[in-house]
N, C-alpha and C positions, 0 to 999 in steps of 0.2 A: 600875466597869468589869466587863463581863461576859466570862467566859472560855468559849469554845466548844470542845467536844471534837469534833474531826473525825477520822474514820477514813478510811484509804485502802483502796480495794478494788482488788486486782490481778486482772485478767482477761486471758486469752490473746487475742491478735488475730492474724489472718493478713493479710499484705500481699502483693499480687501486682500486677504491672504488665501491662496489656494491650497489644495490638499498636499502639495509638494513643499509648502513653506515659502513660496515665491509671493512677493507683494505685487499685486496688480493695482495700478493707479490710473484714474481717468479724470478728465475735466469735462463735466456735462455741458458746459457752455459751447463746446465745439464738437461737432459730430466726428467720430473717428479719432478722437484725441485720447490715446491710451498708451501706456508704457508699463514697465515692470522693473523690479530689482530684487536682489537677494536680501536687502535690508530696506527698512522704511526710508532711510536717508538716501540710499541709492535710487529708489523708486521716485522720490520727490525730485532729486536732481535730474533724473531722466525725463520726468513729465514737464519740468521747466523748459527743457530743450524742445520738446514737442509743442508746447504752447507757443514758444517763440516762432516756430515754423507756421503754426496755425494763424498767428497774428499777421 
């Protein structure tokens, strides 16, 4: 059995809601790292994918 060492990276994110009710999320540590979602959970899941790309 192989044991994996995984580390958790904690980054700040900003969540705002626009006038249409869409949640806009960004990570200020990376320029151009933005996403959105219909719910907060969807927006957070989407920004995680974008952060992985930025890394």
